[in-house]
Structure formats: C-alpha cells, structure tokens
MILO-522070 format. One record per residue (C-alpha): residue number from 1; residue in three letters; x, y, z. Coordinates in steps of 0.02 Angstrom, whole numbers, plus 50000, padded with zeros to 5 digits. Layout:
BEGIN
(rec NUM; 'ALA'; (X; Y; Z));
...
REM end
This chain:
BEGIN
(rec 1; 'MET'; (51147; 51441; 47946));
(rec 2; 'HIS'; (51268; 51378; 48078));
(rec 3; 'ASP'; (51313; 51195; 48100));
(rec 4; 'TYR'; (51213; 51176; 48261));
(rec 5; 'LEU'; (51047; 51187; 48167));
(rec 6; 'ALA'; (50970; 51036; 48080));
(rec 7; 'ILE'; (50805; 51067; 47992));
(rec 8; 'HIS'; (50698; 50919; 47941));
(rec 9; 'PRO'; (50677; 50915; 47751));
(rec 10; 'GLU'; (50487; 50932; 47763));
(rec 11; 'VAL'; (50505; 51086; 47873));
(rec 12; 'ALA'; (50642; 51161; 47765));
(rec 13; 'GLU'; (50538; 51139; 47608));
(rec 14; 'ALA'; (50387; 51222; 47689));
(rec 15; 'LEU'; (50492; 51368; 47752));
(rec 16; 'GLN'; (50572; 51395; 47583));
(rec 17; 'ALA'; (50400; 51396; 47502));
(rec 18; 'ARG'; (50337; 51515; 47638));
(rec 19; 'LYS'; (50203; 51394; 47695));
(rec 20; 'ALA'; (50130; 51381; 47870));
(rec 21; 'VAL'; (50248; 51301; 47996));
(rec 22; 'VAL'; (50215; 51290; 48183));
(rec 23; 'ALA'; (50348; 51254; 48314));
(rec 24; 'LEU'; (50316; 51136; 48459));
(rec 25; 'GLU'; (50414; 51115; 48619));
(rec 26; 'SER'; (50478; 50948; 48684));
(rec 27; 'THR'; (50481; 50965; 48875));
(rec 28; 'ILE'; (50296; 50922; 48872));
(rec 29; 'ILE'; (50353; 50753; 48804));
(rec 30; 'SER'; (50500; 50719; 48919));
(rec 31; 'HIS'; (50451; 50809; 49079));
(rec 32; 'GLY'; (50268; 50857; 49065));
(rec 33; 'MET'; (50170; 50695; 49049));
(rec 34; 'PRO'; (50188; 50511; 49094));
(rec 35; 'TYR'; (50225; 50378; 48963));
(rec 36; 'PRO'; (50138; 50330; 48849));
(rec 37; 'ARG'; (50021; 50481; 48856));
(rec 38; 'ASN'; (50167; 50595; 48820));
(rec 39; 'VAL'; (50213; 50520; 48652));
(rec 40; 'GLU'; (50030; 50491; 48607));
(rec 41; 'THR'; (49997; 50675; 48639));
(rec 42; 'ALA'; (50150; 50729; 48539));
(rec 43; 'ARG'; (50088; 50631; 48389));
(rec 44; 'LEU'; (49911; 50693; 48412));
(rec 45; 'VAL'; (49965; 50875; 48419));
(rec 46; 'GLU'; (50073; 50856; 48263));
(rec 47; 'GLN'; (49923; 50779; 48175));
(rec 48; 'THR'; (49813; 50922; 48233));
(rec 49; 'LEU'; (49932; 51043; 48148));
(rec 50; 'ARG'; (49932; 50939; 47989));
(rec 51; 'ASP'; (49742; 50935; 47991));
(rec 52; 'GLY'; (49748; 51125; 48001));
(rec 53; 'GLY'; (49862; 51134; 47850));
(rec 54; 'ALA'; (50022; 51176; 47944));
(rec 55; 'VAL'; (50186; 51080; 47951));
(rec 56; 'PRO'; (50236; 51032; 48130));
(rec 57; 'ALA'; (50412; 51073; 48187));
(rec 58; 'THR'; (50440; 50990; 48355));
(rec 59; 'ILE'; (50605; 51051; 48425));
(rec 60; 'ALA'; (50736; 50963; 48531));
(rec 61; 'VAL'; (50925; 50949; 48554));
(rec 62; 'LEU'; (50988; 50779; 48494));
(rec 63; 'ASP'; (51164; 50720; 48452));
(rec 64; 'GLY'; (51239; 50892; 48475));
(rec 65; 'ARG'; (51120; 50983; 48357));
(rec 66; 'ILE'; (50960; 51082; 48369));
(rec 67; 'ARG'; (50831; 50979; 48277));
(rec 68; 'ILE'; (50689; 51076; 48197));
(rec 69; 'GLY'; (50564; 50939; 48159));
(rec 70; 'LEU'; (50577; 50763; 48230));
(rec 71; 'THR'; (50549; 50586; 48170));
(rec 72; 'ASP'; (50430; 50467; 48257));
(rec 73; 'ASP'; (50580; 50375; 48331));
(rec 74; 'ASP'; (50642; 50541; 48402));
(rec 75; 'LEU'; (50475; 50569; 48487));
(rec 76; 'GLU'; (50481; 50395; 48562));
(rec 77; 'HIS'; (50658; 50424; 48625));
(rec 78; 'LEU'; (50610; 50587; 48710));
(rec 79; 'ALA'; (50459; 50503; 48788));
(rec 80; 'THR'; (50553; 50354; 48861));
(rec 81; 'SER'; (50733; 50404; 48894));
(rec 82; 'LYS'; (50780; 50450; 49073));
(rec 83; 'SER'; (50935; 50544; 49016));
(rec 84; 'VAL'; (50847; 50686; 48924));
(rec 85; 'ILE'; (50883; 50850; 49012));
(rec 86; 'LYS'; (50770; 51002; 49021));
(rec 87; 'VAL'; (50845; 51139; 48913));
(rec 88; 'SER'; (50810; 51325; 48934));
(rec 89; 'ARG'; (50913; 51473; 48872));
(rec 90; 'ARG'; (51055; 51447; 48997));
(rec 91; 'ASP'; (51066; 51260; 48958));
(rec 92; 'LEU'; (51066; 51269; 48768));
(rec 93; 'PRO'; (51253; 51295; 48737));
(rec 94; 'VAL'; (51299; 51166; 48869));
(rec 95; 'ALA'; (51184; 51035; 48793));
(rec 96; 'LEU'; (51252; 51066; 48619));
(rec 97; 'ALA'; (51435; 51065; 48670));
(rec 98; 'THR'; (51419; 50907; 48774));
(rec 99; 'ARG'; (51305; 50821; 48649));
(rec 100; 'ALA'; (51173; 50793; 48782));
(rec 101; 'ASP'; (50996; 50750; 48731));
(rec 102; 'GLY'; (50884; 50894; 48781));
(rec 103; 'ALA'; (50700; 50936; 48779));
(rec 104; 'THR'; (50669; 51120; 48749));
(rec 105; 'THR'; (50566; 51231; 48863));
(rec 106; 'VAL'; (50461; 51376; 48798));
(rec 107; 'ALA'; (50613; 51492; 48807));
(rec 108; 'ALA'; (50731; 51374; 48717));
(rec 109; 'THR'; (50600; 51327; 48589));
(rec 110; 'MET'; (50575; 51512; 48549));
(rec 111; 'ILE'; (50762; 51535; 48523));
(rec 112; 'CYS'; (50774; 51384; 48408));
(rec 113; 'ALA'; (50616; 51429; 48313));
(rec 114; 'ALA'; (50683; 51605; 48283));
(rec 115; 'LEU'; (50848; 51533; 48218));
(rec 116; 'ALA'; (50748; 51431; 48091));
(rec 117; 'GLU'; (50632; 51579; 48054));
(rec 118; 'VAL'; (50477; 51491; 48117));
(rec 119; 'PRO'; (50368; 51633; 48182));
(rec 120; 'VAL'; (50226; 51538; 48269));
(rec 121; 'PHE'; (50240; 51418; 48415));
(rec 122; 'ALA'; (50104; 51317; 48503));
(rec 123; 'THR'; (50120; 51256; 48681));
(rec 124; 'GLY'; (50012; 51218; 48834));
(rec 125; 'GLY'; (50053; 51362; 48950));
(rec 126; 'ILE'; (50200; 51478; 48969));
(rec 127; 'GLY'; (50305; 51490; 49126));
(rec 128; 'GLY'; (50292; 51645; 49232));
(rec 129; 'VAL'; (50314; 51721; 49404));
(rec 130; 'HIS'; (50303; 51585; 49535));
(rec 131; 'ARG'; (50202; 51609; 49691));
(rec 132; 'GLY'; (50314; 51679; 49827));
(rec 133; 'ALA'; (50434; 51752; 49700));
(rec 134; 'GLU'; (50449; 51909; 49807));
(rec 135; 'SER'; (50562; 51806; 49921));
(rec 136; 'THR'; (50627; 51669; 49804));
(rec 137; 'LEU'; (50649; 51773; 49644));
(rec 138; 'ASP'; (50586; 51619; 49550));
(rec 139; 'ILE'; (50534; 51691; 49382));
(rec 140; 'SER'; (50532; 51585; 49224));
(rec 141; 'ALA'; (50656; 51626; 49087));
(rec 142; 'ASP'; (50507; 51614; 48969));
(rec 143; 'LEU'; (50455; 51792; 49013));
(rec 144; 'ASP'; (50619; 51875; 48969));
(rec 145; 'GLU'; (50629; 51770; 48811));
(rec 146; 'LEU'; (50459; 51836; 48759));
(rec 147; 'ALA'; (50530; 52011; 48777));
(rec 148; 'ILE'; (50675; 51984; 48656));
(rec 149; 'THR'; (50636; 51843; 48533));
(rec 150; 'ASN'; (50521; 51867; 48384));
(rec 151; 'VAL'; (50406; 51717; 48400));
(rec 152; 'ALA'; (50219; 51717; 48434));
(rec 153; 'VAL'; (50166; 51593; 48569));
(rec 154; 'VAL'; (49991; 51519; 48568));
(rec 155; 'CYS'; (49950; 51454; 48742));
(rec 156; 'ALA'; (49812; 51437; 48870));
(rec 157; 'GLY'; (49890; 51577; 48971));
(rec 158; 'ALA'; (50022; 51542; 49102));
(rec 159; 'LYS'; (50016; 51381; 49202));
(rec 160; 'ALA'; (49886; 51396; 49341));
(rec 161; 'ILE'; (50013; 51348; 49474));
(rec 162; 'LEU'; (50095; 51519; 49449));
(rec 163; 'ASP'; (50057; 51694; 49512));
(rec 164; 'LEU'; (49952; 51751; 49365));
(rec 165; 'PRO'; (49930; 51936; 49410));
(rec 166; 'LYS'; (50118; 51958; 49434));
(rec 167; 'THR'; (50152; 51863; 49273));
(rec 168; 'VAL'; (50040; 51980; 49173));
(rec 169; 'GLU'; (50119; 52131; 49258));
(rec 170; 'TYR'; (50294; 52068; 49215));
(rec 171; 'LEU'; (50246; 52043; 49033));
(rec 172; 'GLU'; (50173; 52219; 49027));
(rec 173; 'THR'; (50334; 52291; 49099));
(rec 174; 'ARG'; (50436; 52199; 48968));
(rec 175; 'GLY'; (50324; 52262; 48827));
(rec 176; 'VAL'; (50251; 52094; 48777));
(rec 177; 'PRO'; (50075; 52103; 48702));
(rec 178; 'VAL'; (49954; 51977; 48776));
(rec 179; 'LEU'; (49809; 51951; 48657));
(rec 180; 'GLY'; (49653; 51865; 48721));
(rec 181; 'TYR'; (49596; 51751; 48581));
(rec 182; 'GLY'; (49408; 51761; 48588));
(rec 183; 'THR'; (49416; 51820; 48768));
(rec 184; 'ASP'; (49435; 51981; 48867));
(rec 185; 'GLU'; (49519; 51891; 49013));
(rec 186; 'LEU'; (49679; 51794; 49036));
(rec 187; 'PRO'; (49639; 51608; 49031));
(rec 188; 'ALA'; (49696; 51514; 49186));
(rec 189; 'PHE'; (49758; 51356; 49098));
(rec 190; 'TYR'; (49637; 51226; 49170));
(rec 191; 'THR'; (49495; 51353; 49173));
(rec 192; 'ARG'; (49438; 51482; 49046));
(rec 193; 'SER'; (49442; 51635; 49157));
(rec 194; 'SER'; (49559; 51709; 49287));
(rec 195; 'GLY'; (49470; 51874; 49320));
(rec 196; 'ILE'; (49622; 51966; 49249));
(rec 197; 'LYS'; (49569; 52086; 49113));
(rec 198; 'LEU'; (49678; 52098; 48958));
(rec 199; 'ALA'; (49715; 52255; 48860));
(rec 200; 'SER'; (49687; 52175; 48690));
(rec 201; 'ARG'; (49569; 52047; 48615));
(rec 202; 'CYS'; (49572; 51962; 48444));
(rec 203; 'ASP'; (49435; 51853; 48372));
(rec 204; 'ASP'; (49514; 51792; 48211));
(rec 205; 'PRO'; (49685; 51733; 48148));
(rec 206; 'LEU'; (49705; 51870; 48018));
(rec 207; 'THR'; (49697; 52006; 48150));
(rec 208; 'VAL'; (49831; 51916; 48251));
(rec 209; 'ALA'; (49939; 51897; 48095));
(rec 210; 'ARG'; (49925; 52082; 48057));
(rec 211; 'ILE'; (49978; 52125; 48235));
(rec 212; 'LEU'; (50129; 52011; 48221));
(rec 213; 'ARG'; (50181; 52088; 48055));
(rec 214; 'ALA'; (50156; 52266; 48119));
(rec 215; 'LYS'; (50258; 52232; 48277));
(rec 216; 'TRP'; (50405; 52153; 48189));
(rec 217; 'GLN'; (50406; 52271; 48040));
(rec 218; 'LEU'; (50419; 52414; 48163));
(rec 219; 'GLY'; (50575; 52333; 48234));
(rec 220; 'LEU'; (50492; 52303; 48403));
(rec 221; 'LYS'; (50586; 52151; 48461));
(rec 222; 'GLY'; (50503; 52013; 48559));
(rec 223; 'GLY'; (50360; 51892; 48550));
(rec 224; 'VAL'; (50173; 51901; 48571));
(rec 225; 'VAL'; (50067; 51793; 48686));
(rec 226; 'ILE'; (49905; 51731; 48606));
(rec 227; 'ALA'; (49803; 51674; 48756));
(rec 228; 'ASN'; (49678; 51544; 48697));
(rec 229; 'PRO'; (49557; 51477; 48830));
(rec 230; 'ILE'; (49541; 51289; 48858));
(rec 231; 'PRO'; (49386; 51219; 48768));
(rec 232; 'GLN'; (49231; 51234; 48876));
(rec 233; 'SER'; (49202; 51047; 48869));
(rec 234; 'ALA'; (49375; 51013; 48943));
(rec 235; 'ALA'; (49381; 51151; 49075));
(rec 236; 'LEU'; (49393; 51095; 49256));
(rec 237; 'ASP'; (49301; 51154; 49411));
(rec 238; 'GLN'; (49385; 51308; 49484));
(rec 239; 'GLY'; (49365; 51251; 49664));
(rec 240; 'MET'; (49442; 51081; 49631));
(rec 241; 'ILE'; (49590; 51158; 49540));
(rec 242; 'ASP'; (49621; 51289; 49676));
(rec 243; 'GLY'; (49623; 51153; 49810));
(rec 244; 'ALA'; (49739; 51041; 49711));
(rec 245; 'ILE'; (49859; 51184; 49674));
(rec 246; 'ALA'; (49866; 51233; 49859));
(rec 247; 'GLN'; (49904; 51054; 49910));
(rec 248; 'ALA'; (50034; 51030; 49773));
(rec 249; 'LEU'; (50123; 51191; 49823));
(rec 250; 'THR'; (50126; 51135; 50005));
(rec 251; 'ASP'; (50197; 50967; 49956));
(rec 252; 'ALA'; (50332; 51047; 49849));
(rec 253; 'ASP'; (50383; 51161; 49992));
(rec 254; 'GLU'; (50388; 51018; 50118));
(rec 255; 'GLN'; (50495; 50912; 50001));
(rec 256; 'GLY'; (50615; 51054; 49962));
(rec 257; 'ILE'; (50578; 51054; 49775));
(rec 258; 'SER'; (50655; 51205; 49690));
(rec 259; 'GLY'; (50720; 51275; 49525));
(rec 260; 'LYS'; (50681; 51188; 49362));
(rec 261; 'GLU'; (50608; 51039; 49456));
(rec 262; 'VAL'; (50462; 51139; 49526));
(rec 263; 'THR'; (50348; 51141; 49373));
(rec 264; 'PRO'; (50366; 50954; 49329));
(rec 265; 'PHE'; (50335; 50908; 49511));
(rec 266; 'LEU'; (50181; 51018; 49526));
(rec 267; 'LEU'; (50105; 50955; 49363));
(rec 268; 'SER'; (50133; 50774; 49415));
(rec 269; 'ARG'; (50061; 50805; 49588));
(rec 270; 'MET'; (49912; 50894; 49511));
(rec 271; 'GLU'; (49877; 50741; 49405));
(rec 272; 'GLU'; (49876; 50634; 49562));
(rec 273; 'LEU'; (49766; 50751; 49661));
(rec 274; 'THR'; (49638; 50771; 49522));
(rec 275; 'GLY'; (49630; 50587; 49479));
(rec 276; 'GLY'; (49702; 50618; 49306));
(rec 277; 'ALA'; (49580; 50757; 49262));
(rec 278; 'SER'; (49718; 50888; 49250));
(rec 279; 'LEU'; (49813; 50780; 49124));
(rec 280; 'GLU'; (49660; 50761; 49013));
(rec 281; 'ALA'; (49630; 50949; 49021));
(rec 282; 'ASN'; (49813; 50981; 48977));
(rec 283; 'ILE'; (49800; 50871; 48823));
(rec 284; 'ALA'; (49639; 50954; 48767));
(rec 285; 'LEU'; (49707; 51131; 48783));
(rec 286; 'VAL'; (49870; 51089; 48692));
(rec 287; 'ARG'; (49771; 51020; 48545));
(rec 288; 'SER'; (49660; 51175; 48544));
(rec 289; 'ASN'; (49812; 51288; 48546));
(rec 290; 'ALA'; (49888; 51191; 48400));
(rec 291; 'ALA'; (49731; 51215; 48297));
(rec 292; 'VAL'; (49732; 51402; 48330));
(rec 293; 'ALA'; (49919; 51413; 48294));
(rec 294; 'ALA'; (49894; 51327; 48126));
(rec 295; 'SER'; (49764; 51456; 48075));
(rec 296; 'ILE'; (49874; 51601; 48130));
(rec 297; 'ALA'; (50027; 51529; 48041));
(rec 298; 'HIS'; (49923; 51515; 47882));
(rec 299; 'ALA'; (49864; 51695; 47895));
(rec 300; 'TYR'; (50040; 51758; 47930));
(rec 301; 'ALA'; (50113; 51660; 47784));
(rec 302; 'GLU'; (49982; 51732; 47667));
(rec 303; 'LEU'; (50021; 51909; 47724));
(rec 304; 'ASN'; (50205; 51880; 47689));
(rec 305; 'THR'; (50176; 51807; 47516));
(rec 306; 'GLU'; (50092; 51971; 47469));
(rec 307; 'THR'; (50263; 52054; 47479));
(rec 308; 'ALA'; (50331; 51937; 47344));
(rec 309; 'LEU'; (50494; 51909; 47437));
(rec 310; 'PRO'; (50623; 51794; 47355));
(rec 311; 'PRO'; (50650; 51616; 47417));
(rec 312; 'LYS'; (50763; 51589; 47567));
(rec 313; 'PRO'; (50924; 51521; 47491));
(rec 314; 'HIS'; (51002; 51476; 47658));
(rec 315; 'LEU'; (50866; 51345; 47684));
(rec 316; 'THR'; (50917; 51252; 47527));
(rec 317; 'ARG'; (51044; 51124; 47582));
(rec 318; 'THR'; (51124; 50966; 47512));
(rec 319; 'ARG'; (51200; 50901; 47674));
(rec 320; 'PRO'; (51101; 50776; 47780));
(rec 321; 'TRP'; (50985; 50858; 47906));
(rec 322; 'TYR'; (51025; 50732; 48042));
REM end
C-alpha cells in the first residue's frame, strides 16, 4: 500500500479478517449539514453501522494522508473547521500534496474505499446531472466514478435537486446497474418515488451481494447503485419539496452560484425553505442507507469467505496509522 493511505487499526483488522466494513463520506459532515447536527449525525450513522454488525470507515484527507476510519476528534474537526475543502477526484492529489484537510465527496470516497478494498459505501444521495446541464454541462463526477470504480453505493437515489431522468440515462449509458432496493422506481431522495422505472429490483442483501460478486468476477469495472427509498415515516410531501427546489434553484441562479458550491447552497436553502424538515429527512435516509449497507456488506463478506482466500498481508502493518 502506498504512503498516502492510513487505515485505522479497527478497520484494518476487520478487512484482514474479511469482516463487514462500510465506507462513509465526509462532505456530509463539513459541507452538508450545520453544526452540531453534522457531527451528531456522523456519530449516529457510525453507530447504526456498528449496530448492524459492520465496522464504519469514515473517509477524509487529513495531514497529507487518506484516512480510512476516523477518530471522534477527527469528526469534530471536520464538523467545525472552516478550512476543510471539498475533495472530489480532481482535488485529491492537490489536497494530499499540499497537506490540506479535505472532506471527500461520493467520487473521492469511492476512490479511497477502493484503494483500501472496502467494497460497500453508504451515503445520502449521489450527485448527478444538474438541471439545465444541456447548457451548463454541469454533471457530477460521481457518475463517471461509478462507471470505473468497483464500489457499491447505497443511497436514496440522486439528490432531488438534480435532473433525475437524465441522471438515470447517464448511468445507463455508462453501464452502471441501478438496483431498486425493495422498489421498482428510483427513489427521489426526500420522497420514496420519482415515477422513473428501474430495470432491476432486489429485496434482500444476499441478492445484492451476489450481483456485486458476479459483476466484479466478470471483470466488469465500475460500481453499483443500490437505491434505497427514504423510510415512509420520514418522507416529505412531494408538493412542498417541488416548490422548495424550484425556489432554491432560482435563488442559486440569481446569486450566481456555480460549480462545487451549487449542491451545498441548494441543500442549505432547502433547509431554510422547509423549516428544517429537509434536514431531518436527510438524517433519516442516511441512517436507513447505513443499515442496508451493513446488511449488504455482511452478505458480501460471507460470500467471499466461501472462497477460502488467504489473509491480506498488505493490511498487516507495524507503522502508526496516523
């Protein structure tokens, strides 16, 4: 393993023993929620994974290294520091070389998880094709990452502020399976249904695990989207969400918000427009996704132990992980 990677001892031990490990992103902490709800949610999601029998591996760039698994102090730092940058694929080498503190997006988290051989990742929603992309070409790097990096992403679909039909079409073009977990439709983040029919549905973690193994054993590079609807009790009213999204998009356009600042702005504005309801829904769906990811990671680990592969010697290290 190269010197840029630092794996927390708990995570390294679980990986060596081929136990269930689930990756978590860190932009939801630094750029996705206000303090202190951000750090509270990070701790809650990690505990949800532990309750499901999986080891959490929250990922960030700190002190010039990719950290796979964070301490509680690390979570607090990401939640409070104003100097943490948002790191996607293009930003990763810059952040490492300049020793900048960085919170990883879906794309960067997938890259780092793949380096550490963590096959399952839980997040809120993936990025996608932004509305108006036919003129702006604003398409999240998450989509191309899903086409080339072997990590399964459990999410509540793409963020509802995006152009969902175009996002699904882009994923299809890039050969990324989108599996509806207990649903025939793509979830719309804050709501359970988008009206967009999916080609594949799975109702249990073992089926998902078998699909992952089949895909990667065939040498078909890229990830898989496991689209898990927000719990019914936490889903928001479609009309309210549509109105809030329209207003937030108008505000972003009037204020000239663009690039990587668009999504954080829209999520923050959505929270204001919904009186905090969108934030509560976001927290509920992330926890739900973590619970599903833990069950899938367990099933995938059990499938792999059947092959009786030897331990991973490169994960046995004597040097400090930090």
